[in-house]
C-alpha positions in Angstrom: -46.1 14.7 -252.0 -44.6 12.9 -249.0 -42.2 10.1 -250.1 -43.8 6.6 -249.2 -40.7 5.4 -247.3 -41.4 8.3 -244.7 -44.7 7.0 -244.0 -45.2 4.0 -241.5 -48.8 2.7 -240.3 -48.6 2.2 -236.5 -51.8 0.2 -236.2 -54.4 -1.5 -238.6 -57.4 0.7 -237.8 -59.2 2.7 -240.5 -60.1 6.3 -240.2 -63.2 6.9 -237.9 -65.9 9.7 -237.9 -64.4 12.5 -236.2 -64.3 16.4 -235.8 -60.8 16.8 -237.0 -57.6 15.2 -238.1 -54.9 15.2 -235.3 -51.3 15.8 -235.8 -49.3 15.0 -232.6 -46.3 17.0 -232.9 -43.4 16.2 -230.7 -40.0 15.7 -232.5 -40.6 18.1 -235.6 -41.3 21.3 -233.9 -41.7 23.5 -237.0 -44.0 24.3 -239.9 -41.4 24.4 -242.7 -40.2 21.2 -244.3 -42.3 19.1 -241.8 -43.4 15.9 -243.8 -45.7 14.9 -240.9 -47.6 18.3 -241.1 -47.8 18.0 -244.8 -49.2 14.6 -244.7 -51.6 15.6 -241.9 -52.8 18.6 -244.0 -53.4 16.4 -247.1 -55.2 13.9 -244.9 -57.4 16.7 -243.6 -58.3 17.9 -247.1 -59.1 14.4 -248.2 -61.4 13.7 -245.2 -62.8 17.3 -245.6 -62.1 18.0 -241.9 -59.9 20.8 -240.1 -56.4 20.0 -238.7 -55.5 20.3 -235.0 -51.9 20.0 -233.9 -51.2 19.0 -230.3 -48.1 19.1 -228.2 -47.5 17.4 -224.8 -45.3 19.4 -222.5 -43.9 17.0 -220.0 -41.7 17.2 -216.9 -40.8 13.6 -217.4 -38.4 13.6 -220.2 -35.2 11.9 -219.0 -32.4 14.4 -217.9 -34.1 17.5 -219.2 -34.0 20.7 -217.2 -34.8 24.3 -217.5 -32.1 25.1 -220.0 -33.7 22.6 -222.4 -37.2 23.6 -221.6 -36.5 27.4 -222.1 -35.0 26.8 -225.5 -37.8 24.5 -226.5 -40.6 26.7 -225.3 -39.0 29.8 -227.2 -39.5 27.7 -230.4 -43.1 26.7 -229.3 -44.0 30.4 -228.9 -43.1 31.2 -232.5 -45.0 28.1 -233.7 -48.4 29.3 -232.2 -48.6 32.2 -234.6 -47.2 30.3 -237.4 -49.9 27.6 -237.2 -52.7 30.0 -236.5 -51.8 31.7 -239.9 -52.3 28.4 -241.7 -55.7 27.9 -240.2 -54.6 25.3 -237.8 -55.6 24.9 -234.0 -52.5 24.4 -231.9 -53.3 22.7 -228.5 -50.5 22.7 -225.9 -51.2 20.9 -222.8 -49.0 19.8 -219.7 -48.9 16.2 -219.4 -47.0 13.0 -220.8 -47.1 13.5 -224.6 -48.7 10.2 -225.3 -51.5 10.9 -222.9 -52.3 14.5 -224.2 -52.5 12.9 -227.7 -54.8 9.9 -226.5 -57.2 12.4 -224.9 -57.4 14.5 -228.0 -57.7 11.6 -230.2 -61.0 10.8 -228.9 -62.7 13.1 -231.3 -60.1 12.6 -234.0 -60.7 10.8 -237.4 -57.0 10.0 -237.8 -53.8 10.6 -235.8 -50.6 11.4 -237.5 -47.3 11.8 -235.5 -43.9 12.4 -236.4 -40.9 10.1 -235.7 -38.5 10.2 -232.8 -35.4 7.7 -232.5 -34.9 7.6 -228.8 -36.1 4.9 -226.5 -38.8 7.0 -224.9 -40.0 8.5 -228.0 -40.7 5.2 -229.6 -42.5 4.0 -226.4 -44.7 7.0 -226.6 -45.7 6.5 -230.1 -46.5 2.8 -229.6 -48.5 3.6 -226.6 -50.6 6.0 -228.7 -51.0 3.4 -231.6 -52.3 0.8 -229.2 -54.6 3.3 -227.2 -56.5 5.3 -229.9 -59.7 4.1 -231.7 -58.6 5.3 -235.0 -55.8 4.9 -237.6 -52.4 6.0 -236.3 -49.6 6.8 -238.9 -46.2 8.1 -238.3 -44.3 10.2 -240.7 -40.3 10.5 -240.5 -39.3 14.1 -241.0 -35.9 14.6 -239.1 -33.7 12.5 -241.2 -33.1 13.4 -244.9 -33.0 9.8 -245.9 -35.4 7.8 -243.7 -33.6 5.6 -241.3 -34.9 2.4 -242.5 -34.6 3.4 -246.1 -31.0 4.1 -245.6 -30.1 0.6 -243.9 -31.8 -2.2 -242.1 -29.1 -2.8 -239.6 -26.6 -0.8 -237.5 -23.8 0.3 -239.7 -20.2 -0.3 -238.9 -19.0 3.3 -239.7 -19.5 6.3 -241.9 -17.8 4.5 -244.7 -20.4 1.7 -244.8 -23.4 4.0 -244.5 -22.2 6.9 -246.9 -22.7 4.9 -250.3 -26.2 3.8 -249.1 -27.1 7.3 -248.3 -25.7 8.7 -251.4 -27.4 6.1 -253.6 -30.7 7.1 -252.2 -30.3 10.9 -251.6 -31.6 12.3 -254.7 -35.1 10.6 -254.0 -35.4 12.8 -250.9 -34.0 16.2 -251.8 -37.2 17.7 -253.0 -38.2 21.2 -252.0 -41.5 21.3 -250.1 -44.5 23.5 -250.4 -46.9 24.3 -247.8 -50.3 22.5 -248.1 -53.2 24.9 -248.1 -56.0 23.8 -245.8 -59.4 23.7 -247.3 -61.2 23.9 -243.9 -59.7 26.1 -241.2 -60.0 25.0 -237.6 -60.9 28.5 -236.2 -64.3 27.3 -234.9 -62.8 24.5 -232.7 -62.4 25.3 -229.1 -59.9 23.7 -226.8 -58.1 24.4 -223.5 -54.4 25.2 -224.3 -51.5 26.3 -222.2 -50.6 30.0 -222.7 -46.7 30.3 -223.5 -46.3 34.0 -222.7 -44.5 33.5 -219.3 -41.8 30.9 -219.7 -40.7 31.2 -216.0 -44.2 30.6 -214.9 -44.3 27.4 -217.1 -41.1 26.2 -215.8 -42.2 26.7 -212.2 -45.5 24.8 -213.0 -43.6 21.9 -214.3 -41.4 21.6 -211.4 -38.3 20.7 -213.3 -34.7 20.9 -212.3 -33.7 24.7 -212.6 -30.1 24.2 -211.6 -28.8 24.8 -215.0 -29.6 28.4 -216.4 -30.6 29.3 -219.8 -27.9 29.3 -222.6 -26.1 32.7 -222.5 -25.4 32.0 -226.3 -28.4 30.6 -228.1 -32.1 31.1 -228.0 -34.7 28.8 -229.5 -37.0 29.2 -232.6 -36.9 28.7 -236.3 -36.3 32.2 -237.1 -33.1 32.2 -235.0 -32.1 29.1 -236.8 -32.5 30.6 -240.2 -30.6 33.6 -239.2 -27.8 31.4 -238.0 -27.9 29.4 -241.3 -27.7 32.6 -243.4 -24.7 33.9 -241.2 -22.9 30.6 -241.6 -23.4 30.5 -245.4 -22.4 34.3 -245.8 -19.6 34.3 -243.3 -18.2 30.8 -242.7 -19.0 28.2 -245.4 -16.2 29.1 -247.6 -13.8 28.5 -244.7 -15.4 25.4 -243.5 -13.1 22.6 -245.0 -10.0 24.3 -243.5 -11.3 25.6 -240.3 -14.3 23.6 -239.0 -12.1 21.4 -236.8 -10.2 24.3 -235.1 -11.9 25.2 -231.8 -10.3 28.7 -231.9 -11.9 29.5 -235.3 -15.5 29.2 -234.5 -16.2 28.2 -238.1 -19.5 26.2 -237.0 -23.2 26.9 -237.9 -24.4 26.3 -234.3 -27.4 24.5 -235.7 -27.2 21.3 -233.8 -29.6 22.5 -231.0 -32.3 23.6 -233.5 -32.0 20.2 -235.4 -32.2 18.4 -232.0 -35.6 20.1 -231.3 -36.7 19.8 -234.8 -36.9 23.6 -234.9 -35.3 23.6 -238.4 -35.3 20.7 -240.8 -32.1 19.1 -242.0 -33.6 19.0 -245.5 -34.1 22.7 -245.6 -30.6 23.1 -244.4 -29.2 20.8 -247.0 -31.2 22.4 -249.9 -30.0 25.9 -248.9 -26.4 24.7 -248.7 -26.7 23.1 -252.0 -27.6 26.3 -253.6 -24.2 27.6 -253.0 -21.4 27.0 -255.5 -19.8 23.5 -255.3 -16.7 23.5 -253.3 -14.8 21.3 -250.8 -16.3 23.2 -248.0 -19.9 22.7 -249.1 -19.2 18.9 -249.6 -17.7 18.6 -246.1 -20.5 20.4 -244.5 -23.1 18.3 -246.4 -21.3 15.1 -245.2 -21.5 16.2 -241.7 -25.1 17.1 -241.9 -26.4 14.2 -243.7 -23.9 11.2 -243.5 -22.5 11.8 -240.0 -25.8 13.0 -238.4 -27.7 10.0 -239.9 -24.9 7.6 -238.7 -26.0 8.7 -235.3 -29.5 8.2 -235.9 -28.8 4.7 -237.3 -26.8 4.0 -234.1 -29.7 4.8 -231.5 -32.4 3.2 -233.8 -30.7 -0.1 -234.1 -28.7 -0.2 -230.9 -31.1 -0.4 -227.8 -28.1 0.2 -225.3 -27.0 3.4 -227.0 -26.7 5.3 -223.8 -24.5 2.5 -222.1 -20.9 1.4 -222.5 -22.4 -1.9 -223.6 -23.5 -0.4 -227.0 -19.8 -0.5 -228.1 -18.4 -2.9 -230.6 -16.9 -6.0 -229.0 -13.2 -5.1 -229.7 -13.5 -1.6 -228.0 -15.5 -3.0 -225.1 -13.2 -5.9 -224.5 -10.0 -3.8 -224.9 -11.2 -1.0 -222.5 -12.3 -3.9 -220.0 -8.9 -5.4 -220.1 -7.2 -2.0 -219.1 -10.2 -1.1 -216.6 -7.6 -1.5 -213.7 -4.6 0.3 -215.2 -3.3 3.0 -212.9 -4.7 6.4 -213.9 -2.5 9.4 -213.8 -5.1 11.3 -211.6 -8.9 10.7 -210.6 -11.3 13.4 -210.4 -14.7 13.2 -208.8 -18.1 14.4 -210.5 -17.9 17.9 -208.7 -14.6 18.6 -209.7 -15.3 17.7 -213.3 -18.5 19.5 -213.5 -16.9 22.7 -212.2 -13.9 22.6 -214.6 -11.4 22.0 -211.8 -8.8 19.7 -213.5 -5.1 20.4 -213.9 -5.8 20.8 -217.8 -6.8 24.3 -218.7 -8.0 23.2 -222.2 -10.3 20.6 -220.7 -11.6 23.2 -218.1 -12.3 25.6 -221.1 -14.4 23.0 -222.7 -16.3 22.2 -219.6 -16.9 26.0 -219.0 -18.1 26.5 -222.6 -20.4 23.4 -222.1 -21.8 24.6 -218.7 -22.2 28.4 -219.6 -23.5 28.2 -223.2 -25.0 24.8 -223.7 -22.7 24.3 -226.7 -19.3 22.7 -227.2 -17.1 22.7 -230.2 -17.3 19.2 -231.9 -13.4 18.8 -231.8 -13.4 19.6 -228.1 -16.2 17.1 -227.6 -13.9 14.5 -228.5 -11.0 15.6 -226.4 -13.4 16.3 -223.4 -14.6 12.6 -223.4 -11.5 11.0 -224.1 -9.9 12.7 -221.0 -12.8 11.2 -218.9 -11.5 7.7 -219.7 -8.1 8.7 -218.2 -9.5 10.7 -215.2 -12.3 8.3 -213.9 -11.9 5.0 -212.1 -13.0 2.8 -215.0 -14.5 3.0 -218.5 -18.1 2.4 -217.3 -17.9 5.4 -215.0 -16.3 7.5 -217.8 -19.0 6.6 -220.1 -21.8 7.3 -217.7 -20.2 10.5 -216.5 -19.9 11.6 -220.3 -23.5 11.0 -220.8 -24.6 12.7 -217.6 -22.7 15.8 -218.3 -23.5 16.0 -221.9 -27.2 15.5 -221.3 -27.3 17.9 -218.4 -25.6 21.0 -220.2 -25.8 20.6 -223.9 -28.8 22.0 -225.7 -28.2 19.0 -228.4 -27.7 16.5 -225.4 -30.1 13.6 -225.4 -29.8 13.4 -229.1 -28.9 10.6 -231.4 -25.7 12.4 -232.5 -24.7 13.2 -228.9 -25.1 9.5 -227.9 -23.1 8.4 -231.1 -20.5 11.2 -230.4 -19.9 9.8 -226.8 -19.7 6.3 -227.9 -17.2 7.1 -230.8 -14.8 8.4 -228.2 -15.0 5.0 -226.7 -14.5 3.0 -230.1 -17.8 3.3 -231.9 -17.5 3.7 -235.7 -13.7 3.6 -235.4 -11.0 0.9 -235.7 -8.6 -0.6 -233.3 -5.3 1.4 -232.8 -2.0 0.4 -231.3 -2.5 -0.9 -227.7 -1.6 1.5 -225.0 -2.2 2.0 -221.2 -5.7 2.7 -220.1 -7.2 3.2 -223.5 -6.3 -0.2 -224.9 -6.9 -0.2 -228.6 -9.2 2.8 -228.5 -8.0 5.9 -230.1 -6.1 8.3 -227.7 -6.0 12.1 -227.8 -3.6 14.2 -226.0 -3.1 17.8 -224.9 0.2 18.1 -226.9 -1.7 16.9 -230.1 -4.4 19.7 -229.7 -1.7 22.2 -229.2 0.3 21.0 -232.2 -2.7 21.4 -234.5 -4.4 24.4 -233.0 -3.8 27.7 -231.0 -5.4 26.4 -227.8 -4.5 29.5 -225.9 -6.8 31.4 -228.2 -9.5 29.0 -227.5 -9.2 29.4 -223.7 -9.1 33.1 -223.9 -12.5 33.1 -226.0 -14.2 31.0 -223.6 -13.1 32.9 -220.6 -14.0 36.2 -222.3 -17.3 34.9 -223.2 -17.9 33.7 -219.5 -16.7 37.0 -218.2 -18.8 39.3 -220.5 -22.0 37.3 -219.9 -21.8 37.4 -216.2 
């Protein structure tokens, strides 16, 4: 059964007479460990109706381009057959997701939707709730501990959220079984977009095609499961010691799949918890649960999450006081985007970002910190980081990405000794990186990947 705290009624209407229960899938793009799908199936059985799942493929998602759409559609291709095997009709249409749902809701008894945390996702859901003529229920499935169950306010840091998460965690770690539908939806007929030719869909959408598909990662649940199994078998035992080292590549690469909802964080957590208890296991689970859900907490409770105005007052004040400090060098956006700085480490990080759609987590910190030094003022640095992050990263436009950028400017951190340009915000240096890690090896690996994939 779905935990009650995952369920939120978005309007006060009752179920209506209808031909089906409608699950508007948008954030949780999967069948496994999808609480919204489970709830919709239970509702369909209760009302003795078939279940229809709809998805709106829009060209209006802010800053999304062909790299993001290709990865997402690869996952949707897999979903078509997955849902069909369960006796569920999957309807995909081009259009604003809220409008697609509203149109299909005209013949629905009930509308179920999953939960998104970003501004546009929340607007879409409220628009649907205000527009349909039947009950609309939202089910949260992309946080292990639902955001409001974990905390009712923006948390100061991981240290303040962690005890709240840990206190509630056992209530949400239950494995999930697929609900068998009593009435299949095979007899229902709908016009639905064919997904066989991704390039044709991209062309039809008319979206930005300047960023090519990732040369490292492709989308879909099966790919995510394969990466998870590889991580457990080959990397988990080394995670505590090596996950921060950019040259070691001791990472799961799961963040893009979590971003698109192609794999559930709950499934990942349960799979990891089946391994022997070790420091590495605990470290990974803390990153997956506490750190990831700290990002969700940030964007959910801070409406300015994509702006420098989201920062804690001490960080914003300190950076503002040093906004006119002389910078060692100023780079324009074109130089930064092409990785044409004097710093080979930063250039390698930007090349990894641009060519693969992924960047090592430690390099993300160094990458954003240097933008504070190399752009005219902290506001431009923040907006540049958001722009490059959202344009190239497969897990850009995500709660964790926005929180990660803001962390580099002082979010979830404490004041440090004051210095030029950074004020009291934590500083990172090239010499510090070289002292900790073999950065020449990191640069070589990035360049080798770029050369081999050309």
